[in-house]
C-alpha positions as CSV (number, residue, x, y, z in Angstrom):
1,M,0.0,0.0,0.0
2,E,2.8,2.4,0.8
3,T,4.4,1.6,-2.5
4,D,1.3,2.5,-4.4
5,A,0.9,5.7,-2.5
6,S,4.4,6.7,-3.2
7,I,4.0,6.0,-6.9
8,T,0.8,8.1,-6.9
9,L,2.6,11.0,-5.2
10,E,5.5,10.8,-7.6
11,R,3.1,11.0,-10.5
12,I,1.4,14.0,-9.0
13,E,4.8,15.7,-8.4
14,G,5.7,14.9,-12.0
15,F,2.5,16.5,-13.3
16,I,3.1,19.6,-11.1
17,T,6.7,19.9,-12.2
18,G,5.7,19.4,-15.9
19,F,3.1,22.0,-15.5
20,W,5.6,24.5,-14.1
21,W,7.9,23.7,-16.9
22,I,5.2,24.1,-19.6
23,L,3.6,27.2,-17.9
24,P,5.9,29.7,-19.8
25,N,5.0,28.0,-23.0
26,L,1.3,28.3,-22.3
27,G,1.7,32.0,-21.6
28,I,3.6,32.4,-24.9
29,A,1.1,30.3,-26.8
30,L,-1.8,32.4,-25.4
31,V,-0.1,35.6,-26.5
32,V,0.6,34.2,-29.9
33,F,-3.0,33.0,-30.3
34,L,-4.3,36.4,-29.4
35,I,-2.0,37.9,-31.9
36,F,-3.4,35.5,-34.6
37,L,-6.9,36.4,-33.5
38,G,-6.1,40.1,-34.0
39,I,-4.5,39.4,-37.4
40,G,-7.6,37.4,-38.4
41,W,-9.9,40.2,-37.4
42,A,-7.8,42.8,-39.3
43,V,-7.6,40.6,-42.5
44,R,-11.3,40.0,-42.4
45,A,-12.0,43.7,-42.1
46,A,-9.6,44.5,-44.9
47,V,-11.0,41.9,-47.3
48,S,-14.6,43.0,-46.5
49,R,-13.8,46.6,-47.0
50,F,-11.9,45.9,-50.3
51,F,-14.8,44.0,-51.9
52,N,-17.6,46.2,-50.4
53,H,-16.1,49.3,-52.0
54,R,-16.3,47.4,-55.4
55,G,-19.9,46.6,-54.9
56,R,-19.4,42.9,-54.2
57,P,-20.9,42.4,-50.7
58,D,-21.7,38.7,-51.0
59,L,-18.1,37.9,-52.2
60,A,-16.8,40.2,-49.4
61,S,-18.7,38.2,-46.8
62,L,-17.5,34.8,-48.2
63,L,-13.8,35.6,-48.6
64,A,-13.6,37.6,-45.4
65,G,-14.9,34.7,-43.3
66,F,-12.6,32.3,-45.1
67,A,-9.5,34.4,-44.6
68,R,-10.3,34.9,-40.9
69,W,-10.8,31.2,-40.1
70,S,-7.7,30.3,-42.2
71,I,-5.5,32.6,-40.1
72,I,-7.1,31.2,-36.8
73,A,-6.4,27.6,-38.0
74,L,-2.8,28.6,-38.7
75,G,-2.5,30.2,-35.3
76,L,-3.7,26.9,-33.6
77,L,-0.9,25.0,-35.4
78,V,1.7,27.5,-34.1
79,V,0.2,27.3,-30.6
80,A,0.4,23.5,-30.7
81,T,4.1,23.6,-31.6
82,I,4.8,26.1,-28.8
83,V,2.9,24.2,-26.1
84,F,4.3,20.8,-27.1
85,P,7.8,21.3,-28.4
86,S,8.1,17.7,-29.4
87,V,5.4,18.2,-32.0
88,K,6.9,19.1,-35.3
89,P,5.1,21.2,-37.8
90,A,5.8,18.7,-40.5
91,D,4.1,16.0,-38.5
92,V,1.1,18.2,-37.9
93,L,0.8,19.0,-41.6
94,A,1.0,15.4,-42.5
95,T,-1.7,14.5,-40.0
96,L,-3.9,17.3,-41.4
97,G,-3.2,16.1,-44.9
98,V,-4.6,12.6,-44.1
99,G,-7.4,14.1,-42.0
100,S,-8.4,16.5,-44.8
101,I,-9.2,13.6,-47.0
102,A,-11.6,12.2,-44.4
103,I,-13.0,15.7,-43.8
104,G,-13.5,16.1,-47.6
105,F,-15.5,12.9,-47.9
106,A,-17.5,13.7,-44.8
107,F,-18.4,17.3,-45.9
108,K,-18.4,16.7,-49.6
109,D,-21.7,18.5,-50.2
110,I,-20.8,21.5,-48.0
111,L,-17.4,21.9,-49.8
112,Q,-19.0,21.5,-53.2
113,N,-21.6,24.2,-52.4
114,W,-18.9,26.5,-51.0
115,L,-16.7,26.2,-54.1
116,A,-19.8,26.7,-56.4
117,G,-20.7,29.8,-54.4
118,L,-17.2,31.1,-54.7
119,L,-17.2,30.6,-58.5
120,I,-20.6,32.2,-58.9
121,L,-19.5,35.2,-56.9
122,L,-16.2,35.5,-58.9
123,R,-17.8,35.1,-62.4
124,Q,-21.0,36.9,-61.5
125,P,-23.5,35.4,-64.0
126,F,-26.1,37.3,-61.9
127,R,-26.0,39.7,-59.0
128,Q,-27.9,40.5,-55.9
129,G,-31.3,42.1,-57.0
130,D,-31.4,40.3,-60.4
131,Q,-34.5,38.3,-61.3
132,I,-33.6,34.8,-62.4
133,V,-35.2,31.4,-63.1
134,V,-33.5,28.3,-61.8
135,G,-35.4,25.1,-62.6
136,S,-39.0,25.6,-61.5
137,H,-38.1,28.5,-59.3
138,E,-38.3,32.2,-60.3
139,G,-37.7,35.3,-58.3
140,T,-35.3,38.1,-57.1
141,V,-31.9,37.2,-55.8
142,E,-31.7,38.3,-52.2
143,R,-28.1,37.2,-51.5
144,I,-25.6,34.5,-52.3
145,E,-24.2,32.7,-49.2
146,A,-21.5,30.1,-48.7
147,R,-23.9,27.2,-49.0
148,A,-26.9,28.4,-51.0
149,T,-28.5,31.2,-53.1
150,L,-31.6,32.8,-51.7
151,I,-34.3,34.1,-54.0
152,R,-37.6,35.8,-53.2
153,T,-40.4,34.7,-55.4
154,Y,-42.9,37.2,-56.9
155,D,-45.6,36.0,-54.5
156,G,-43.5,36.7,-51.4
157,K,-41.8,33.3,-50.7
158,R,-38.2,32.5,-50.0
159,V,-36.5,29.7,-51.9
160,I,-33.1,28.4,-50.8
161,I,-31.2,26.7,-53.7
162,P,-27.9,24.9,-53.2
163,N,-25.1,26.7,-55.0
164,S,-24.0,23.5,-56.7
165,S,-27.5,23.3,-58.3
166,V,-27.3,26.9,-59.4
167,Y,-23.9,26.4,-60.9
168,T,-24.7,23.2,-62.8
169,E,-28.2,24.0,-64.0
170,A,-29.4,26.4,-66.7
171,V,-30.2,29.8,-65.2
172,T,-32.3,32.4,-67.0
173,V,-31.5,36.0,-66.0
174,H,-34.4,38.3,-66.8
175,T,-32.7,41.5,-65.8
176,A,-29.4,40.9,-67.5
177,F,-30.2,43.5,-70.1
178,E,-31.9,46.9,-70.0
179,Q,-35.0,45.8,-71.9
180,R,-37.1,42.6,-72.2
181,R,-39.5,41.6,-75.0
182,S,-43.0,40.2,-74.5
183,E,-45.5,39.0,-77.1
184,Y,-49.2,38.2,-77.4
185,D,-51.3,36.7,-80.2
186,V,-54.5,38.6,-81.4
187,G,-57.1,36.9,-83.6
188,I,-59.2,39.0,-86.1
189,G,-61.9,37.9,-88.5
190,Y,-61.2,36.6,-92.0
191,G,-63.2,39.4,-93.5
192,D,-61.2,42.1,-91.8
193,D,-58.2,44.0,-93.3
194,V,-55.1,42.4,-91.8
195,R,-52.8,45.3,-92.8
196,K,-55.1,47.9,-91.3
197,A,-55.3,45.9,-88.0
198,C,-51.5,45.7,-87.8
199,D,-51.2,49.4,-88.3
200,L,-53.8,50.2,-85.7
201,I,-52.1,47.9,-83.1
202,R,-48.7,49.4,-83.7
203,N,-50.0,53.0,-83.4
204,A,-51.9,52.1,-80.2
205,L,-48.8,50.6,-78.5
206,K,-46.6,53.6,-79.4
207,C,-48.9,55.7,-77.2
208,L,-48.3,53.6,-74.1
209,P,-45.6,55.1,-71.8
210,E,-44.6,51.7,-70.5
211,V,-43.8,50.3,-74.0
212,S,-40.4,51.2,-75.4
213,D,-40.2,53.0,-78.8
214,N,-36.7,51.7,-79.5
215,P,-37.1,48.9,-80.6
216,A,-40.5,49.9,-81.8
217,P,-43.5,47.6,-81.2
218,E,-44.4,45.1,-83.9
219,A,-47.6,43.5,-85.2
220,I,-47.0,40.6,-87.7
221,P,-49.6,38.4,-89.4
222,W,-48.7,35.1,-87.9
223,E,-51.2,32.3,-88.5
224,L,-54.3,31.3,-90.4
225,A,-56.2,29.6,-87.6
226,G,-59.5,27.8,-87.6
227,S,-61.7,30.8,-86.9
228,S,-59.4,33.8,-87.1
229,V,-56.3,35.4,-88.6
230,N,-53.8,35.6,-85.8
231,I,-51.5,38.6,-85.4
232,R,-48.4,38.3,-83.2
233,V,-47.8,41.5,-81.2
234,R,-44.4,42.1,-79.8
235,W,-43.1,44.9,-77.6
236,W,-40.2,45.8,-75.3
237,T,-40.4,47.1,-71.7
238,E,-38.2,47.4,-68.6
239,P,-36.9,44.0,-67.6
240,H,-38.4,43.7,-64.1
241,Q,-41.4,41.5,-63.7
242,A,-43.7,44.2,-62.3
243,D,-43.0,46.4,-65.4
244,V,-43.6,43.4,-67.7
245,V,-46.9,42.5,-66.1
246,H,-48.3,46.1,-65.9
247,A,-47.3,46.8,-69.5
248,R,-48.9,43.5,-70.7
249,G,-52.3,44.5,-69.2
250,Q,-52.2,47.9,-70.8
251,V,-51.2,46.5,-74.2
252,I,-54.2,44.0,-74.2
253,E,-56.6,46.8,-73.1
254,A,-55.3,49.1,-75.8
255,I,-55.6,46.5,-78.5
256,R,-59.1,45.6,-77.5
257,Q,-60.3,49.2,-77.4
258,T,-58.5,50.2,-80.7
259,L,-59.8,47.3,-82.8
260,G,-63.3,47.6,-81.3
261,E,-63.5,51.3,-82.2
262,A,-62.3,50.5,-85.8
263,G,-65.0,47.8,-86.2
264,I,-62.5,44.9,-86.5
265,D,-63.9,41.6,-85.3
266,L,-62.3,39.7,-82.5
267,P,-63.8,36.3,-83.1
268,F,-63.9,33.5,-80.5
269,P,-63.3,29.9,-81.5
270,T,-66.2,28.4,-83.4
271,H,-67.3,24.7,-83.3
272,M,-69.7,22.9,-85.7
273,V,-71.9,20.1,-84.4
274,L,-73.5,17.8,-87.1
275,L,-76.9,16.3,-86.1
276,H,-77.2,13.9,-89.1
277,D,-81.0,13.4,-89.0
278,Q,-81.8,17.2,-88.8
279,T,-81.3,18.8,-92.2
280,E,-82.9,21.5,-94.2
281,E,-84.2,21.7,-97.8
282,A,-81.2,24.0,-98.6
283,D,-78.8,21.2,-98.0
284,G,-79.1,20.1,-101.7
285,D,-79.7,16.7,-103.1
286,R,-80.9,14.6,-100.2
287,T,-80.6,11.4,-102.1
288,R,-76.8,11.5,-102.2
289,Q,-74.7,10.0,-99.4
290,R,-73.0,12.4,-97.0
291,E,-71.3,12.2,-93.6
292,G,-73.7,10.2,-91.5
293,W,-76.5,10.2,-94.1
294,P,-77.2,7.1,-96.3
295,A,-77.9,7.2,-100.0
296,G,-81.3,6.2,-101.3
297,D,-84.3,7.1,-103.4
298,S,-86.6,7.6,-100.4
299,P,-84.7,10.1,-98.2
300,P,-86.2,11.3,-94.9
301,A,-88.3,14.4,-95.0
302,P,-86.6,17.6,-93.9
303,R,-87.0,18.5,-90.2
304,H,-86.6,21.7,-88.3
305,L,-83.8,21.8,-85.8
306,N,-86.2,22.3,-82.9
307,E,-88.2,19.2,-83.6
308,V,-87.6,16.2,-81.4
309,I,-89.0,12.7,-80.9
310,V,-91.1,12.2,-77.8
311,N,-91.8,8.7,-76.5
312,G,-90.7,7.1,-79.8
313,E,-93.3,8.9,-81.9
314,S,-92.5,11.1,-84.8
315,Q,-93.4,14.8,-84.7
316,P,-95.1,16.5,-87.6
317,G,-92.9,16.8,-90.7
318,E,-91.0,13.5,-90.0
319,A,-91.1,10.9,-92.8
320,A,-91.6,7.2,-92.1
321,G,-88.3,5.5,-91.6
322,A,-86.4,8.6,-90.8
323,P,-83.5,8.0,-88.4
324,R,-83.9,9.1,-84.8
325,P,-81.6,11.8,-83.3
326,G,-78.1,10.7,-82.5
327,R,-78.3,7.5,-84.7
328,R,-77.4,6.6,-88.2
329,R,-79.3,4.3,-90.5
330,H,-77.5,1.2,-91.5
């Protein structure tokens, strides 16, 4: 028992002696670490100020944080070599090299998004405040962070998109240029003057303040549809979504009013329904075969469209053997 107690006392004395030996190193290490903290803060402030003055706040935030933490990590390595003199910097770096591989696999998605965010901020395909479309999401870019890009949709929702998706997918930037073109198809009647309608539409759009006159609005005959001649109307506005939407409403209102005042028809789609046993004398030779109507020397008598068959009995004007509504004679 006395031997065990003496061994324990020797160990305690060894720890105390070792602590006193290492105490100066701890003091020096603390001072060095505080110096590195100060350097990290100064570098962070300098990087942030440098990029903020150049209108790159997102890139300033990303690089400033990276620079600060890199200097702090370097300070920890220096502190470790001061506190434990037996530890060599080369050994620490070798250990970090092996550990970085494991860290890379463990935080693959985080590192991938961080690098994608850095590339986006460096190349600047879009900026804060731009209106973009990424996949099925569309809105205004609020900011680009280390992990994701934040956009605000037009109906007031926030969408967080990983930077790796933004960097690899196709992105449409609506506000990349000063103007944006919109279009709308207008149908007029076949009996109306197409050239006159196009001139009226162009003149009407030139009077709208939201529509740009350079390039000038266009009205082009575009399609011979089933019940109308379609004119494609194209105009340019400011690129932001609010300007586009408001201008579109005014354009449609102006077209409707202008063509209506000029007496130009704006037809709606027309559908024809054939009721094969309801025909008129004006249909021509009723003994000849037609769609849903058999040929023969004894055709059914003509019927008015309002006539119907009630309880299986023919109404006045129906010939014997005439087919009933909705059926064909075979």
